[in-house]
N, C-alpha and C positions, 0 to 999 in steps of 0.2 A: 857055453853054459857057465852062468855066474856061480862062483864059489861062495861058501858061507862067510869067508873073510871079506869079500866084495860087498855082500849085503850089510855087513856090520859097519863098514866104512861109509856107506851112502846114506845111512838112516838118520845122522844128524842134521842134514840139509833141510828136510821139510820142517824139522823142529825149529831151527834158526829162522826160516822164513816166516813161521807162525809167530815167534817172538817179535820179529821185526814189524810185522804187520800190526801186532798188538801195541807196540811202542808208537807207530805211526798213527793208529787210531787214538792213542791216548793223547800224543801231541796235538792232533787235530781237534780233539775234544777240548783240550786245554785252550787252543787258540780260539775256538768257537765261544767257549765260556768266557775267555778274556775279552774277546770282542764284544759279547753281550753285556759283560759287566761294564766296559768302557763306554758302551752306547748307553746303557742305563745311568751311569754316573753322569755323563755328558747331559742327558736329557733332564735328569732330576737335580743336578747339582752344578755341572761345569758351565752349561750355557747360562746359568743365572748368576755367574761371578766373573768379574773381569779384574785383573791385577796387574800392577806394574812395580818395578823398582826404580824407575825413572821419576822419582818423587822426593821433594826436598822441602825442608821448613822454610817459610818465609814469613815476613813481618813488616811492620812499620819501622822505617829507619828515619827518625825525626832529626833532621839537620839543624844544628845551632849556628845560625849566621847572624851577624850584626846589621843593624839598619842604619848606624851612623858610623863615622870615622872615629877611631880612638885608639889609644896606646893601653895595652893590657897592663893592669897593675895587680890583678889578683885571679887566680884559677881556683875554683871552689870544688872540683872534682876531677878524677882521673880515671882511666879505663877501667871497667869492671866495677865501679862504685855504683850503689844503689842511689837514686836521687829522687825526691818527691816533687810533684808539680809545683812550681813557684819557687823552688830552691834555686839560690844564687849559683851560677856556674862561672860566670865571668865578670870582672868588674873594669871598666875603662877608667883613665884618668878624667874626673868630671869638671876640672876647672874651667874650660872654655864654654861648656854648656850651662854651668852655673852662672857665669857672667852673662851670657845671653838671656837667660831666665831672668835674672834681676833687671836687665835692661828693658825686657818686654813688660815686666811688672810696672816698672816706672812709667813706661809709655801708656799703659792702660790707665794708671791712676791719672796722669796728666790729661788723657782724653775724657775720663769721667768728669773731671773738674772743668774742662772746657765746654762740655755738653751741658753741664749745670749752668754755666754762663749763658748758653743759647735759651734755656728755659727762663732764666732770669731777664733776658733782653725782651722776651715776649711779654712778660709781666710788666716791665718797664714801659714798653711801647703801648700796651693797653691803657696804662695810667696816663701816658702822654696823649693817647687818643681822647680820653675823657677831658683832659685839660684843653685840648684843641677844640672839641666840641663846645665846650662851655664859652671859649673865647669867640667861636663863630656865632653862637647864640647871642652873646652880648653885642657883637658887632652888628648883627642883623637887627636886633631890637633898637640899638642906637640910630642906625640908618633909618628904620622906619619911623621913629619919632622926628627925626630932622627932616624927613621928606614931607611930613605933615606941616611941620613948622615953615619949610621952605614954600610950600604951596600957598600959605596965608601970608607969606612975606615976612615973618618974624626973624628968620635968619638969612644969611647971605647964600648965594649959590655957590660960593667957595667952600662953605662949610659942609654943604650937603656932598660936594665932590670928595672931601676929605673922609667923610663917613663912608661913602661908597668904596673908596681906596682901602679903607680899614676892614670893610666887609670882604673884599677880594683877596686881601692878605690872609685874613683868617680862614677863608675857604681853601686857599693854596696850602696853608700850613696843615689843615685837617687832611687834605688829599695826600700830601707828602707822608704825614704820619702813618696814614692808612696803608700806603705802599710799603713803608718800612715794616709795619707790622706783618703784611702778607709775606714779605720776603723771609722774615724771621720765623714766622708760623710754619712756612713750608720746610724749614730745616728741622723741626721737631713735631710736626703734625702727626697724630695718630701713632705716636711711639711712646714706649716706656724708656727710662733711662738705661736699663739693662739691654733693650731691644734697639737702641739707636744704632743706625748703620756704623758710625764712627767708633762706638764702644764695642759693637760686635767685631769690627775688623781688628781692634786692639786686642780683644779677648782671643781671637783666633791666634793672633801672634803669640800670646801667652801660652795657649794650649799647645801650639807647635813647640815652642821652646821648652815647656814643661815635658812633653814626650821625648824630645831630643835628649833632655837630662835624664829621663827615666831610662832610656834605652842605652845609656852607658853601663847599666846592669843587665846583663843577659840572664834570664832565668829559664828553668826547665818547663817547657810546655806541658809535658805529661809525666807521669811517675815511670821509671825505667832504669835502665842500666847504661852507664856511659861506654862508648866504643869511638874508635877511630879519633882520639884526641891528637890534633896536630899543633894546636896553639901553643905559643911560648910566651913567658913573661917579657914584658918590654916590646912585645911585637906590635907594629903599627898596622892595624886592620883596615881595610875598606869594606863598605857595604856589600854583603853577599859573599864574603869569604867563608868557607867552611872551616869551622874550628873543631867541632866534636859532634857526635850523634848521640841521641837518647833513644834506646829501643825498648818498648814495653813488651817484656817477654810473656806477659799474660794475655796477649792479644795476637799471638801468632797463629799461622794457618799453614796448610799443606798445599803446595802446587804440584799436582801429579800430572805428568805428561803421558797421556795415553795415545795409542795408535789410533788413527783415523778408523780404522776396521773395528775397534772396541766401543766405539761411542754409539752404535746403533740403538741399544736399549737403555743407554744412561739417561737419567732424569734428575733434576733438581729435587733435592730432599731425600735421595736414597741413602740408606746407612752404609758406613765405611768403618772398616777395621785397619788400623795402622800399627805398625811395629817399627820402632827406630832403631838403626844400627847402634846408637849410643847405649841403649838398654838391652838389646836383643829381642828374641822372640818371646821371652818370659813376660814382658810388659807390653800389654796391648792397649792401645788408645782407640776410642769409638769416636765417631763424628758423623757429619752429613755433607752431602754435596751442596756446596753453596752457589756455585755457577759453572757453567761450561764456557770455555773461551771462545771469543768472537773470531778467532782466526788461528792459524798454525803458528808454531814459533818462527819458522823460516819466513812467513809473510811479513812479520814485524822486525825482521833482523835489519841491522844497519846497512847491509848489502844484501838484498833479497836475491834469491837464486833467479836466474834468467833461463827459463825452460825452452824458449824458442830458438833452439840450437840444433845443429845436426847430429851431436854426439849427446843427445839427451838420455839419460837413464832414469827410469822411475824409482822414486824412493818413497817408501812409506811415511807420511807425514804424522807428526804428533801434535796434539791439541792440549793446552793446559786446562786442568780441571781443579778448581779451588775447593778444597775440603776444610770445613769449620770443625774445629776441635772442641772436646769436652773441656771447660774451664777447669772443673775439679780435678780431672787428671792431670792437666798441665801444672796446677799447683803442687800435686804429689810428685810428679816427676817432669820438671821443667825441661823444655827443649830450647835449643839456640838456633839462630838464623844460619841456615845453609846445611844443616844436618841431613843426611840420607835417611830415607824411609822406605818402607814397602807398604803399598796400599792395595787393598782389596775391596772392591764394591759389590754389594748385594743388589742384584738387578730385579728381585722378585716385584718390588713395588713400581708399577708403571704409571701411576696416577699423576706423578709430577711433570711440569713442563720441561722442554729441552732448553728453553730461553726465558729469562726474566719477562713477565707479563705486564709489569707496571713499574714506574720509576720509584726511587726511594722516596719515603715520605718524610725523612729527616736526615740530618747529616750523619754520615757514617762514623766520623770522628770530629771531634771539636775539643777546644780548650778554652777556659775562662780566666787564665792567669793574667791576661792583657787588660781585661775589662776594668780592672781597679785602677789603671793609669789615667784613664779619661774621667772616672769618678773623682779622683783626687785632683785632677787639673781643673774641673768644673767647680769644685769646693773652693780652690785658691782663688778663681776668678770671681765667684760670688763674694768672697770675702774682701777682696780689693774693691769691688764696686760698692760694697756696703760701707767700707772704711772712708771712701772718698766721695760719698754722696750726702746730701743733706738729710738731717734726721726728720725733717718735716714733710710737707706736701710734695717737694720736689721728687723725693724717692718714691712716692706713690702715683706719680703721674702715669 
């Protein structure tokens, strides 16, 4: 039979069991509520957002390379300097190119004068043709008169033979003059002085020499910041040698490398939120998806992975996604090439395509700083032709 002491000692056990059950039910309820909240968050928010921290700032790196051989005599900018489009960056010794330009100018002037002589020869041969035609008419009339007199016996047969010889000589002289006129006309027919083939060839030499001389001065194709300067004073450079680069930091973009499993709902034009490690999470950039890469990074590697091996291990691939940034935000908080960023894409808008549907309608990037060189070369050629051509009708042919 249990004593009162035994009853007192066994009573806490049911109470502890009830507390344990209560805690277990509370934990289970919290787990259920947490699972429901996670499911709700994923359904309403999580599944419509994809993010990655494998994202970096990229941009155009405009290499400055010479087109002619030369010795560097001046360097106009150094690393970190801001340069404007058309600003001089490098200057070569121009002595050789200036001599070549002067030689080509002299050749063009001489060619213009020689072609003028061809036009003058045509005019001279036309006048000679008229003279030969008049002589032929005179010889024919003389022969006809003597033939009548010879038939009546007024003159001797010898005299009529002399008249016939004179007629034949006049005809031969006219034919020869006609042939010379045809030959000379073929050299200038249907051409102006400036469009004559020899003048055009000499003008092309001037244009090339002018460009070679102009290219001894290397200018910035775009406005940006100088980087990677390796050129030194006195260095002898060959065409294609990398000297420095100009980076337009107002045209940078983000290359975000997403896993292939994250691309299912990504579309061109979807809004993107970016934070850069440089400024931290306090500064947020906005942008849109510009394009989705045409292949994974490993597919375009210098040594692509060979998966047809016995020890193959599947690795989730990543595809580069280009993100266009808001230019105004870039002006307020500039970024630099290669900086790390975190990118989050809002997937709600599913109206855009996954790949571009039409080719670009205009050039993505262009520069006009080199157009002036040809304009100045053409102006020089026009002046040389004008200065060495006749002021009268020859220049108007």
